[in-house]
VEXDOVEX-45597 format. One line per 10 residues: number of its first residue (from 1); their letters; for each residue x, y, z of N, C-alpha, C. Coordinates in Angstrom, 1 decimal. Example, Ala and Ser with C-alpha at 12.3 -4.5 7.8 and 13.67 -1.06 7.14 Angstrom:
BEGIN
1	as	13.2/-5.7/7.8/12.3/-4.5/7.8/13.2/-3.3/7.8; 12.8/-2.2/7.1/13.7/-1.1/7.1/12.9/0.0/7.9
//
This chain:
BEGIN
1	maarrphgtg	-35.2/-51.6/11.5/-35.3/-50.5/10.7/-34.7/-49.3/11.4; -33.7/-48.4/10.8/-33.2/-47.3/11.4/-34.4/-46.2/11.6; -34.2/-45.6/12.6/-35.2/-44.4/13.0/-34.6/-43.2/12.3; -35.5/-42.3/11.9/-35.1/-41.1/11.4/-34.8/-40.4/12.4; -33.6/-39.6/12.1/-33.1/-38.7/13.2/-32.4/-37.3/12.5; -32.2/-36.3/13.4/-31.7/-35.1/12.7/-30.4/-35.4/12.3; -29.9/-34.7/11.2/-28.8/-34.8/10.4/-27.4/-34.6/11.4; -26.7/-35.5/11.6/-25.4/-35.5/12.2/-25.5/-36.0/13.6; -26.8/-36.7/13.9/-26.9/-37.4/15.2/-26.8/-39.1/15.1; -26.4/-39.3/13.9/-26.4/-41.0/13.9/-27.7/-41.5/13.6
11	slfvkhgnwy	-27.5/-42.9/13.5/-28.7/-43.6/13.4/-28.9/-44.7/14.5; -30.1/-45.1/14.9/-30.2/-45.9/15.9/-31.1/-47.2/15.5; -30.9/-48.4/15.7/-31.7/-49.4/15.4/-31.4/-50.6/16.1; -32.4/-51.5/16.1/-32.4/-52.8/17.0/-32.1/-54.0/15.7; -31.2/-54.7/16.1/-30.7/-56.1/15.4/-30.4/-57.2/16.4; -31.1/-58.3/16.1/-30.9/-59.6/17.0/-30.9/-59.4/18.5; -31.9/-58.5/18.9/-32.0/-58.1/20.3/-31.2/-57.2/21.0; -30.3/-56.5/20.1/-29.4/-55.4/20.3/-29.8/-54.1/19.8; -29.2/-53.0/20.8/-29.3/-51.8/20.1/-28.1/-51.6/19.4; -28.1/-51.0/18.2/-26.9/-50.7/17.5/-27.0/-49.1/17.1
21	gqwriggrlv	-25.9/-48.4/17.1/-25.8/-47.2/16.4/-24.9/-47.2/15.4; -25.0/-46.0/14.3/-24.0/-45.9/13.2/-23.8/-44.5/13.0; -22.7/-43.9/12.7/-22.6/-42.5/12.2/-21.4/-42.3/11.6; -21.2/-41.1/10.9/-20.1/-40.9/10.0/-19.1/-39.9/10.7; -17.7/-40.5/10.5/-16.8/-39.4/11.1/-15.9/-39.1/9.7; -16.1/-38.1/9.2/-15.6/-37.6/7.9/-16.4/-38.5/6.8; -15.7/-39.2/6.2/-16.1/-40.1/5.1/-16.2/-41.4/5.6; -16.0/-41.7/6.8/-16.0/-43.0/7.3/-17.0/-43.6/8.3; -17.9/-44.6/7.8/-19.0/-44.9/8.6/-18.8/-45.9/9.9; -18.9/-45.5/10.8/-18.8/-46.0/12.2/-20.1/-46.9/12.7
31	krklgparqp	-20.0/-48.1/12.9/-21.0/-48.6/13.4/-20.6/-49.5/14.8; -21.4/-49.3/15.8/-21.2/-49.7/17.3/-22.4/-50.4/17.8; -22.2/-51.6/18.5/-23.3/-52.2/19.4/-23.3/-51.4/20.8; -24.3/-51.0/21.1/-24.7/-50.3/22.2/-25.1/-50.9/23.4; -25.7/-52.0/23.2/-26.3/-52.9/24.6/-27.5/-53.6/24.0; -28.1/-54.6/24.9/-29.2/-55.3/24.8/-30.6/-54.4/24.7; -31.3/-54.7/23.9/-32.7/-53.7/23.9/-33.5/-54.4/24.9; -34.3/-53.5/25.6/-35.2/-53.9/26.9/-36.3/-54.5/26.0; -36.7/-55.8/26.7/-37.9/-56.4/26.1/-39.1/-56.0/27.1; -40.5/-55.9/26.2/-41.6/-55.6/27.1/-41.8/-56.5/28.3
41	gssdgltraq	-42.0/-55.8/29.5/-42.3/-56.4/31.0/-41.0/-56.8/31.5; -39.8/-56.3/30.9/-38.5/-56.5/31.5/-37.7/-55.4/32.1; -37.0/-55.4/33.0/-36.1/-54.3/33.5/-34.8/-54.4/33.0; -34.5/-55.5/32.4/-33.0/-55.5/31.6/-33.0/-55.0/30.4; -31.7/-54.6/30.1/-31.5/-53.9/28.8/-31.6/-52.5/28.7; -31.7/-51.8/27.4/-31.7/-50.3/27.4/-33.0/-50.1/26.7; -33.7/-49.0/27.2/-34.9/-48.3/26.7/-34.3/-47.5/25.4; -35.3/-47.2/24.6/-34.8/-46.3/23.5/-34.2/-45.0/23.9; -34.8/-44.4/25.1/-34.1/-43.1/25.6/-32.6/-43.3/26.1; -32.4/-44.4/26.7/-31.2/-44.8/27.1/-30.1/-45.1/26.2
51	aerelqrrie	-30.7/-45.8/24.9/-29.9/-46.1/23.9/-29.5/-44.9/23.0; -30.6/-43.9/23.1/-30.0/-42.6/22.4/-28.9/-41.8/23.0; -29.0/-41.9/24.6/-28.0/-41.1/25.2/-26.6/-41.8/25.1; -26.8/-43.4/25.0/-25.3/-44.0/24.7/-24.7/-43.8/23.6; -25.8/-43.5/22.4/-25.4/-43.3/21.0/-24.8/-42.0/20.9; -25.1/-40.9/21.6/-24.8/-39.6/21.7/-23.4/-39.6/22.4; -23.3/-40.4/23.4/-22.0/-40.3/24.3/-20.9/-40.9/23.4; -21.1/-42.1/22.8/-20.2/-42.8/21.9/-19.7/-41.9/20.6; -20.7/-41.1/20.2/-20.3/-40.2/19.1/-19.4/-39.1/19.7; -19.7/-38.7/20.7/-18.8/-37.5/21.4/-17.5/-38.1/21.4
61	qetvviarhn	-17.4/-39.2/22.3/-16.4/-39.9/22.4/-15.3/-40.4/21.5; -15.9/-41.0/20.4/-15.0/-41.5/19.2/-14.6/-40.3/18.3; -15.5/-39.3/18.3/-15.3/-38.1/17.3/-14.1/-37.3/18.0; -14.1/-37.2/19.2/-13.0/-36.4/19.9/-11.8/-36.9/19.7; -11.8/-38.1/20.0/-10.6/-38.9/20.0/-10.1/-39.5/18.5; -9.7/-38.7/17.7/-9.4/-39.0/16.3/-7.9/-39.5/16.5; -7.8/-40.6/15.8/-6.4/-41.0/15.7/-5.4/-40.0/15.3; -4.3/-39.9/15.7/-3.3/-38.9/15.4/-2.7/-38.9/14.0; -2.7/-40.1/13.4/-2.2/-40.2/12.1/-3.4/-39.9/11.2; -4.6/-39.9/11.6/-5.4/-39.3/10.6/-6.0/-37.8/10.9
71	rmtlerager	-5.2/-37.0/11.8/-5.3/-35.6/12.2/-5.1/-34.6/10.8; -5.7/-33.9/10.3/-5.7/-33.0/9.2/-5.0/-31.5/9.8; -3.9/-31.4/9.0/-3.2/-30.2/9.5/-3.7/-29.1/8.6; -3.7/-27.8/8.9/-4.2/-26.7/8.1/-3.5/-26.8/6.5; -2.3/-27.1/6.6/-1.7/-27.1/5.3/-2.3/-28.1/4.4; -2.5/-29.3/4.8/-3.0/-30.4/4.0/-4.5/-30.0/3.7; -5.3/-29.4/4.7/-6.7/-29.1/4.3/-6.8/-28.0/3.5; -5.8/-27.0/3.6/-5.8/-25.9/2.6/-5.5/-26.3/1.2; -4.7/-27.3/1.0/-4.4/-27.8/-0.5/-5.7/-28.3/-1.0; -6.4/-29.1/-0.2/-7.7/-29.8/-0.8/-8.5/-28.7/-1.1
81	ylhhlahvmq	-8.7/-27.8/-0.2/-9.7/-26.8/-0.3/-9.6/-26.0/-1.7; -8.2/-25.7/-1.9/-7.9/-24.8/-3.1/-8.2/-25.6/-4.3; -7.9/-26.9/-4.2/-8.4/-28.0/-5.4/-9.9/-27.6/-5.6; -10.6/-27.8/-4.5/-12.1/-28.0/-4.5/-12.7/-26.4/-5.0; -12.0/-25.3/-4.6/-12.5/-23.9/-5.1/-12.3/-24.0/-6.8; -11.0/-24.5/-7.1/-10.5/-24.3/-8.4/-11.3/-25.2/-9.3; -11.5/-26.5/-9.1/-12.3/-27.5/-9.8/-13.6/-27.9/-9.7; -14.2/-27.6/-8.6/-15.6/-28.0/-8.2/-16.5/-26.7/-8.2; -15.9/-25.5/-7.6/-16.7/-24.4/-7.4/-16.3/-23.5/-8.5; -15.4/-23.7/-9.2/-14.8/-23.1/-10.5/-14.5/-21.8/-10.2
91	rasstvqdyr	-13.9/-21.3/-9.0/-13.4/-20.0/-8.8/-12.5/-19.4/-9.8; -12.7/-18.1/-10.2/-11.7/-17.3/-10.9/-10.4/-17.7/-10.6; -9.3/-17.9/-11.6/-7.9/-18.5/-11.2/-7.3/-17.2/-10.5; -7.5/-16.0/-10.8/-7.0/-15.0/-10.0/-7.2/-15.0/-8.4; -8.5/-15.3/-8.1/-9.1/-15.5/-6.8/-8.4/-16.7/-6.1; -8.2/-17.9/-6.8/-7.4/-19.1/-6.3/-6.1/-18.7/-6.0; -5.4/-17.8/-7.0/-4.1/-17.4/-6.7/-3.8/-16.6/-5.4; -4.9/-15.7/-5.2/-5.0/-14.9/-4.0/-4.7/-15.8/-2.9; -5.8/-16.7/-2.8/-5.8/-17.6/-1.7/-4.7/-18.4/-1.5; -4.0/-18.8/-2.5/-2.7/-19.6/-2.4/-1.9/-18.8/-1.9
101	imldrhlvpy	-1.6/-17.6/-2.0/-0.6/-16.5/-1.2/-0.8/-16.6/0.2; -2.2/-16.4/0.5/-2.8/-16.2/1.9/-2.2/-17.6/2.6; -2.6/-18.6/2.2/-2.2/-20.1/2.6/-0.8/-20.3/2.8; 0.0/-20.0/1.7/1.5/-20.3/1.7/2.4/-19.3/2.6; 2.1/-18.0/2.3/2.8/-17.0/3.0/2.7/-16.7/4.6; 1.1/-17.1/4.8/0.7/-16.4/6.1/0.3/-17.6/7.0; -0.7/-18.3/6.4/-1.4/-19.0/7.4/-0.7/-20.4/7.7; -0.1/-21.0/6.7/0.8/-22.3/7.1/1.9/-21.6/8.0; 2.8/-20.7/7.7/3.8/-20.5/8.6/3.5/-20.2/9.9; 2.2/-19.7/10.2/1.7/-19.3/11.5/1.4/-20.6/12.1
111	faekaldrig	0.5/-21.2/11.6/-0.3/-22.4/12.3/0.8/-23.7/12.3; 1.8/-23.6/11.3/2.7/-24.6/11.4/2.0/-26.1/11.0; 2.3/-27.1/11.8/1.7/-28.5/11.7/0.6/-28.7/12.8; 0.1/-27.7/13.3/-1.1/-27.8/14.2/-2.1/-28.3/13.5; -2.9/-29.5/14.1/-4.0/-30.0/13.8/-5.1/-29.2/13.7; -5.9/-29.2/12.6/-7.2/-28.4/12.6/-8.1/-28.4/13.7; -8.4/-29.7/14.3/-9.2/-29.7/15.6/-8.5/-29.2/16.8; -7.1/-28.8/16.8/-6.5/-28.2/17.8/-6.6/-26.6/17.8; -7.1/-26.0/16.7/-7.1/-24.7/16.5/-8.4/-24.1/17.0; -8.3/-23.1/17.9/-9.5/-22.5/18.8/-9.5/-21.0/18.3
121	pddvvgymaa	-10.5/-20.5/18.8/-10.8/-19.0/18.7/-9.6/-18.0/19.0; -8.9/-18.6/20.2/-7.9/-17.8/20.7/-6.6/-17.9/19.8; -6.5/-19.0/19.1/-5.5/-19.1/18.1/-5.7/-18.2/16.8; -7.0/-18.0/16.4/-7.3/-17.0/15.4/-7.0/-15.8/15.7; -7.6/-15.3/17.0/-7.3/-13.9/17.7/-5.8/-13.7/17.5; -5.0/-14.7/18.0/-3.5/-14.4/18.0/-2.9/-14.4/16.5; -3.6/-14.9/15.5/-3.1/-15.0/14.2/-3.4/-13.2/13.8; -4.7/-12.6/14.1/-5.0/-11.3/13.5/-3.9/-10.4/14.5; -3.6/-10.7/15.6/-2.7/-9.7/16.5/-1.4/-9.9/15.8; -0.8/-11.0/15.3/0.4/-11.2/14.9/0.7/-10.4/13.5
131	krrsggrark	-0.4/-10.4/12.7/-0.2/-9.9/11.5/-0.5/-8.2/11.4; -1.1/-7.9/12.5/-1.3/-6.4/12.7/0.1/-5.9/13.0; 0.9/-6.7/13.8/2.4/-6.3/14.2/3.4/-6.4/13.0; 3.2/-7.6/12.2/4.1/-7.8/11.2/3.4/-8.7/10.0; 3.6/-8.2/8.9/2.8/-9.0/7.8/3.6/-10.1/7.1; 4.9/-10.1/7.6/5.5/-11.3/7.0/7.1/-10.8/6.8; 7.7/-11.1/5.5/9.0/-10.8/5.1/9.2/-9.2/4.9; 10.3/-8.7/5.1/10.5/-7.3/5.0/11.9/-7.2/4.1; 12.0/-6.0/3.7/13.1/-5.8/2.9/14.5/-5.6/3.9; 15.6/-6.1/3.4/16.9/-6.2/4.2/17.0/-4.8/5.1
141	gkqpkglspk	17.2/-5.1/6.3/17.4/-3.8/7.1/16.4/-3.0/7.5; 15.1/-3.6/7.3/13.9/-2.7/7.6/12.8/-3.9/8.2; 12.2/-3.3/9.4/11.3/-3.9/10.1/10.0/-4.2/9.2; 9.4/-5.5/9.2/8.3/-5.6/8.2/7.0/-5.0/8.7; 6.3/-4.3/7.9/5.0/-3.6/8.4/4.0/-4.9/8.6; 2.9/-4.4/9.6/2.0/-5.0/9.7/1.0/-4.9/8.4; -0.1/-5.9/8.3/-1.0/-5.9/7.3/-2.3/-4.9/7.8; -2.9/-4.5/6.8/-3.9/-3.6/6.9/-5.4/-4.4/7.4; -6.0/-3.7/8.3/-7.3/-4.4/8.8/-8.1/-5.1/7.7; -8.2/-4.7/6.2/-8.9/-5.1/5.3/-8.0/-6.5/5.0
151	tirnhvtflh	-6.8/-6.4/4.7/-6.1/-7.6/4.3/-6.1/-8.7/5.2; -6.1/-8.4/6.6/-6.3/-9.3/7.7/-7.9/-9.9/7.6; -8.7/-8.9/7.3/-10.1/-9.5/7.3/-10.3/-10.7/6.3; -9.6/-10.4/5.2/-9.7/-11.3/3.8/-8.9/-12.5/4.2; -8.1/-12.5/5.1/-7.3/-13.7/5.5/-8.2/-14.6/6.3; -8.8/-13.8/7.3/-10.0/-14.5/8.3/-11.0/-15.1/7.5; -11.4/-14.4/6.6/-12.7/-14.9/5.8/-12.3/-16.0/4.9; -11.1/-16.1/4.3/-10.7/-17.3/3.8/-10.4/-18.5/4.5; -9.9/-18.1/5.9/-9.7/-19.3/6.9/-11.2/-19.6/7.3; -12.2/-18.7/7.5/-13.6/-19.3/7.7/-14.2/-20.2/6.7
161	glmnwsvkrg	-13.9/-19.9/5.4/-14.4/-20.8/4.5/-13.7/-22.3/4.7; -12.5/-22.0/4.7/-11.5/-23.4/4.7/-12.2/-24.2/5.9; -12.4/-23.7/7.1/-12.8/-24.2/8.2/-14.2/-24.9/8.2; -15.1/-24.1/7.6/-16.4/-24.6/7.3/-16.4/-25.9/6.5; -15.7/-25.8/5.6/-15.5/-26.9/4.5/-15.0/-28.2/5.3; -14.0/-27.9/6.2/-13.5/-28.9/6.9/-14.2/-29.6/7.9; -15.0/-28.8/8.3/-16.3/-29.3/9.6/-17.0/-30.4/8.7; -17.5/-30.1/7.5/-18.3/-30.9/6.3/-17.6/-32.3/6.4; -16.2/-32.3/6.2/-15.4/-33.3/6.0/-15.1/-34.1/7.2; -15.6/-33.6/8.3/-15.0/-34.3/9.7/-13.8/-34.2/10.0
171	wtrsnpvaav	-13.0/-33.3/9.5/-11.6/-33.1/9.7/-11.5/-32.4/11.2; -12.6/-31.6/11.5/-12.6/-30.9/12.8/-14.3/-30.6/13.2; -14.6/-30.6/14.5/-15.8/-30.5/14.9/-16.5/-29.1/15.0; -15.7/-28.1/14.8/-16.3/-26.8/14.9/-15.3/-25.9/14.2; -15.9/-24.7/13.8/-15.4/-23.6/13.2/-14.8/-22.5/14.1; -13.8/-22.6/14.3/-13.4/-21.5/15.5/-13.4/-20.0/15.1; -13.4/-19.8/13.7/-13.5/-18.4/13.3/-14.8/-17.8/13.4; -16.0/-18.6/13.5/-17.3/-18.2/13.7/-17.4/-17.6/15.0; -16.4/-18.0/16.0/-16.6/-17.3/17.4/-15.7/-16.0/17.5; -15.0/-15.5/16.6/-14.1/-14.3/16.7/-14.6/-13.2/15.8
181	drppvegsdp	-14.5/-12.0/16.4/-14.8/-10.8/15.8/-14.0/-10.6/14.6; -14.1/-10.0/13.5/-13.2/-9.5/12.6/-12.9/-8.2/12.6; -11.6/-7.7/12.3/-11.4/-6.3/12.3/-12.1/-5.5/11.4; -12.8/-4.3/11.8/-13.6/-3.5/11.1/-12.9/-2.7/10.0; -13.5/-2.5/8.9/-12.8/-1.7/7.7/-13.8/-0.7/7.2; -13.1/0.5/7.3/-13.6/1.7/7.0/-14.2/1.7/5.4; -15.1/2.4/5.1/-15.7/2.5/4.0/-14.7/3.0/3.0; -13.8/4.0/3.3/-12.7/4.5/2.3/-11.6/4.6/2.7; -10.6/4.6/1.9/-9.2/4.9/2.5/-8.8/6.2/2.4; -8.3/6.9/3.5/-8.3/8.4/3.7/-6.9/8.7/2.7
191	dirfltldea	-6.1/7.7/2.4/-4.8/7.9/1.6/-5.1/7.9/0.1; -6.3/7.5/-0.1/-6.7/7.5/-1.7/-7.4/8.9/-2.0; -6.8/9.6/-3.0/-7.3/10.8/-3.4/-7.4/10.8/-5.0; -8.7/11.1/-5.5/-8.9/11.1/-7.0/-8.1/12.4/-7.5; -7.7/12.1/-8.7/-6.9/13.4/-9.5/-7.8/14.3/-10.1; -7.5/15.7/-10.0/-8.4/16.5/-10.6/-8.2/16.7/-12.1; -8.8/17.2/-13.0/-8.5/17.3/-14.5/-7.2/17.7/-14.6; -6.9/18.8/-14.2/-5.6/19.4/-14.3/-4.3/18.4/-14.1; -4.6/17.7/-12.8/-3.6/16.8/-12.4/-3.6/15.6/-13.4; -4.6/15.2/-13.9/-4.5/14.0/-14.9/-3.8/14.2/-16.1
201	eavirevpdd	-4.3/15.5/-16.6/-3.5/16.1/-17.8/-2.0/16.1/-17.5; -1.6/16.6/-16.5/-0.2/16.6/-16.1/0.5/15.2/-16.1; -0.4/14.4/-15.6/0.4/12.8/-15.6/0.6/12.5/-17.0; -0.3/12.7/-17.9/-0.4/12.3/-19.2/1.0/12.9/-20.0; 1.1/14.4/-19.6/2.0/15.1/-20.3/3.6/14.6/-19.9; 3.8/14.1/-18.7/4.9/13.5/-18.1/5.5/12.1/-18.6; 4.4/11.7/-19.4/4.9/10.2/-20.0/6.2/10.3/-20.8; 7.1/9.7/-20.6/8.5/9.8/-21.3/8.2/9.4/-22.7; 8.9/10.2/-23.6/9.0/9.9/-25.1/10.0/8.8/-25.4; 9.7/7.8/-25.0/10.4/6.5/-25.2/9.8/5.6/-26.1
211	llgptdrvly	10.3/4.2/-26.2/9.4/3.3/-27.1/8.1/3.0/-26.8; 8.1/3.0/-25.2/6.7/2.7/-24.9/5.8/3.7/-24.5; 6.2/5.1/-24.8/5.4/6.2/-24.1/4.3/6.4/-24.9; 4.3/6.2/-26.2/2.9/6.5/-26.9/1.9/5.5/-26.5; 2.3/4.2/-26.2/1.1/3.3/-25.9/0.7/3.7/-24.1; 1.8/4.1/-23.4/1.3/4.3/-22.2/0.5/5.7/-22.0; 0.7/6.7/-22.9/0.0/8.0/-22.8/-1.5/7.5/-23.1; -1.8/6.7/-24.1/-3.0/6.6/-24.6/-3.9/5.8/-23.2; -3.0/4.7/-22.8/-3.7/3.8/-21.9/-4.0/4.6/-20.5; -3.0/5.7/-20.2/-3.3/6.6/-19.0/-4.8/7.3/-19.3
221	laaamtgarq	-4.9/7.9/-20.5/-6.0/8.6/-20.9/-7.2/7.8/-20.9; -6.9/6.4/-21.3/-8.2/5.5/-21.3/-8.9/5.3/-19.7; -7.8/5.3/-19.1/-8.1/4.9/-17.5/-8.8/6.0/-16.9; -8.4/7.1/-17.1/-9.1/8.5/-16.8/-10.4/8.7/-17.4; -10.6/8.4/-18.5/-11.9/8.8/-19.3/-12.9/7.6/-19.3; -12.4/6.5/-19.0/-13.3/5.2/-18.8/-13.6/4.8/-17.3; -12.6/4.9/-16.5/-12.8/4.3/-15.1/-12.6/2.9/-15.0; -12.2/2.4/-16.2/-11.9/0.9/-16.3/-10.9/0.6/-15.2; -10.9/-0.7/-14.6/-9.6/-1.1/-13.8/-8.5/-1.3/-14.7; -7.3/-1.4/-14.1/-5.9/-1.8/-14.7/-6.0/-3.1/-15.5
231	gelvalrwrd	-6.5/-4.3/-14.8/-6.5/-5.4/-15.4/-7.5/-5.5/-16.7; -8.7/-4.6/-16.7/-9.5/-4.6/-17.8/-8.9/-3.9/-18.9; -8.1/-3.0/-18.8/-7.4/-2.0/-19.8/-6.6/-3.1/-20.5; -5.5/-3.5/-19.7/-4.5/-4.2/-20.2/-5.0/-5.6/-21.1; -6.4/-6.1/-20.8/-6.9/-7.3/-21.5/-7.8/-6.8/-22.7; -7.9/-5.5/-23.0/-8.7/-5.0/-23.9/-8.2/-5.3/-25.4; -9.1/-6.0/-26.2/-8.7/-6.0/-27.5/-9.4/-5.2/-28.4; -8.9/-5.1/-29.7/-9.6/-4.1/-30.8/-11.1/-4.5/-31.1; -11.6/-5.8/-31.0/-12.9/-6.0/-31.1/-13.5/-5.4/-30.0; -13.1/-5.1/-29.0/-13.9/-4.5/-27.8/-14.0/-3.0/-27.9
241	vdwaagkvri	-13.4/-2.4/-29.0/-13.6/-1.1/-29.2/-14.6/-0.8/-30.2; -16.1/-0.3/-30.0/-17.2/-0.3/-30.9/-17.0/1.0/-31.2; -16.5/1.4/-32.4/-16.4/2.8/-33.2/-17.8/3.2/-33.5; -18.6/2.4/-34.0/-19.8/2.8/-34.6/-20.9/3.3/-33.3; -20.8/2.5/-32.3/-21.7/2.6/-31.2/-21.2/3.7/-30.2; -19.9/3.9/-30.3/-19.2/4.8/-29.3/-19.1/4.4/-28.0; -18.6/2.8/-28.0/-18.5/2.4/-26.5/-17.2/1.4/-26.6; -16.9/1.2/-25.5/-15.8/0.3/-25.0/-16.3/-0.9/-24.4; -16.2/-2.2/-25.0/-16.9/-3.2/-24.2/-15.8/-3.9/-23.3; -16.2/-3.8/-22.0/-15.3/-4.6/-21.0/-15.9/-6.3/-20.8
251	rrkryrgqdg	-14.8/-7.1/-21.5/-15.4/-8.4/-21.4/-14.6/-9.3/-20.5; -13.3/-8.8/-20.3/-12.3/-9.7/-19.5/-11.3/-8.8/-18.7; -10.7/-9.5/-18.0/-9.6/-8.7/-17.3/-8.4/-9.6/-17.3; -7.1/-9.1/-17.1/-5.9/-9.9/-17.1/-5.3/-9.7/-15.8; -4.9/-10.7/-15.2/-4.3/-10.8/-13.9/-3.2/-11.8/-13.7; -1.9/-11.5/-13.4/-0.9/-12.3/-13.2/-0.7/-13.3/-14.6; -1.0/-12.6/-15.6/-0.6/-13.2/-16.9/-1.9/-14.2/-17.5; -3.0/-14.2/-16.8/-4.0/-14.9/-17.2/-5.3/-14.0/-17.3; -6.2/-14.5/-18.5/-7.3/-13.7/-18.7/-8.4/-14.2/-17.9; -9.4/-13.7/-17.2/-10.4/-14.0/-16.6/-11.7/-12.9/-16.8
261	kpksrrgsrs	-13.0/-13.3/-16.0/-14.0/-12.6/-16.2/-13.9/-11.1/-15.3; -14.4/-10.0/-15.7/-14.4/-8.7/-15.2/-14.8/-8.8/-13.6; -14.4/-8.1/-12.8/-14.8/-8.2/-11.2/-16.2/-7.9/-11.4; -16.7/-7.1/-12.1/-18.1/-6.6/-11.9/-19.0/-7.8/-11.8; -20.2/-7.7/-11.0/-21.0/-9.0/-10.9/-21.8/-9.3/-12.2; -22.0/-8.0/-12.9/-22.9/-8.2/-14.3/-22.0/-8.8/-15.2; -20.7/-9.0/-15.2/-19.8/-9.6/-16.1/-19.3/-8.5/-16.9; -19.7/-8.6/-18.3/-19.1/-7.7/-19.2/-20.0/-6.4/-19.1; -19.6/-5.3/-19.4/-20.3/-4.0/-19.4/-19.7/-3.1/-20.5; -20.7/-2.1/-20.7/-20.2/-1.2/-22.0/-19.8/0.3/-21.2
271	ipladrlare	-18.9/1.1/-21.7/-18.4/2.3/-21.3/-18.7/3.2/-22.4; -19.1/4.3/-22.1/-19.3/5.4/-23.4/-17.8/5.7/-23.8; -17.5/6.0/-25.1/-16.5/6.3/-25.6/-16.4/7.7/-25.9; -15.7/8.5/-25.3/-15.5/9.9/-25.4/-14.8/10.3/-26.7; -15.2/11.4/-27.2/-14.7/11.8/-28.3/-13.2/12.0/-28.3; -12.7/12.5/-27.4/-11.2/12.9/-27.3/-10.6/11.4/-27.4; -11.1/10.6/-26.6/-10.5/9.0/-26.3/-10.5/8.3/-27.7; -11.9/8.5/-28.5/-11.9/7.9/-29.7/-10.9/8.1/-30.6; -10.5/9.6/-30.6/-9.7/10.2/-31.6/-8.0/9.6/-31.3; -7.7/9.6/-30.2/-6.6/9.2/-29.5/-6.3/7.5/-29.9
281	lelhfqrsay	-7.4/6.7/-29.6/-7.3/5.4/-30.1/-7.3/5.2/-31.4; -7.9/5.9/-32.1/-7.7/5.8/-33.7/-6.2/6.1/-34.1; -5.6/7.2/-33.5/-4.4/7.4/-33.9/-3.5/6.2/-33.4; -3.6/5.8/-32.2/-2.9/4.7/-31.6/-3.1/3.4/-32.5; -4.2/3.1/-33.1/-4.6/1.9/-34.0/-3.6/2.1/-35.0; -3.4/3.3/-35.8/-2.7/3.5/-36.9/-1.2/3.3/-36.6; -0.8/3.6/-35.7/0.5/3.4/-35.3/0.9/2.1/-34.9; -0.2/1.3/-34.4/0.3/-0.1/-33.9/0.6/-1.1/-34.9; 1.4/-2.0/-34.6/2.0/-3.2/-35.4/1.0/-4.1/-35.1; 0.0/-4.1/-34.1/-1.1/-5.3/-33.8/-2.4/-4.6/-34.0
291	qadddlvfph	-3.0/-5.0/-35.3/-4.3/-4.3/-35.5/-5.4/-5.5/-35.8; -5.2/-6.6/-35.5/-6.2/-7.6/-35.9/-7.2/-7.5/-34.5; -8.6/-8.2/-34.8/-9.4/-7.8/-33.9/-9.1/-8.5/-32.5; -8.4/-9.5/-32.6/-8.0/-10.2/-31.2/-6.7/-9.8/-30.6; -6.1/-8.7/-31.2/-4.9/-8.2/-30.6/-5.2/-7.1/-29.6; -4.1/-7.2/-28.6/-4.5/-6.2/-27.6/-4.0/-4.9/-28.1; -5.2/-3.9/-27.3/-5.0/-2.5/-27.6/-3.7/-1.8/-27.1; -3.4/-2.5/-25.9/-2.2/-1.8/-25.1/-1.2/-3.0/-24.8; -0.7/-3.6/-26.1/0.5/-4.5/-25.9/1.8/-3.9/-25.2; 2.3/-4.7/-24.2/3.2/-4.2/-23.2/4.1/-5.5/-22.8
301	p	5.5/-5.3/-22.8/6.2/-6.4/-22.3/5.9/-6.9/-21.0
//
């Protein structure tokens, strides 16, 4: 009968007078004969303590020496991880698309065909330094700019999740990102400044009087008076405008052509509908060729 042992240390048991050990490398079960079991009153064979030490030695030896053809590259592991996030964890499609960009444009080109179990903390530090210097492709004749600390931190956070998942699958023994400090991110961006009321009015006045001008003008007013995100406004449908209750209900967002849940942790939320915005939305509704409940409030090519 196999003795109970801590998770990840394998199983130890006696069969036909010999000690045996078994453990898993990834999804594969490995079973090895360790040596004869010592019988009572004898000095030959292995004691339990000796068998346990031999088991740990075998686990370390055979786990480290992974066959080269079975080694998992970051690219292959990343593909499987994205599939896991999309179909098992059911992450938002926009999130998976962002991770796809991180993987294809940044992580895979940098680490190339390097096996996961060969990536160490120094390699992760080197990646962050490289991305601070240059974020990737640049326009013709210009030097590529380095990525912001927040963007680099997002990359490393994704890599951390990928490595943790790979450890569980036995593709690598440890997560090198866990030993690395991530770049600090300030609470606010000094380059971001909110518009004053006069500036917001000036933006709205400057909207061109072209085909899309009337739609854009109301869209900018809605952004200023609700605080809703761009993706939430372009996903807004007429059924979400509750005239009687005086509220705009944010139920979804639109990102890269697909609808998803709002970013807010609470999911859908209601925003008070100011009188001025209510009047402008009513006029916009009367002008619009799309007035069904499920039609977009701000249709745009």
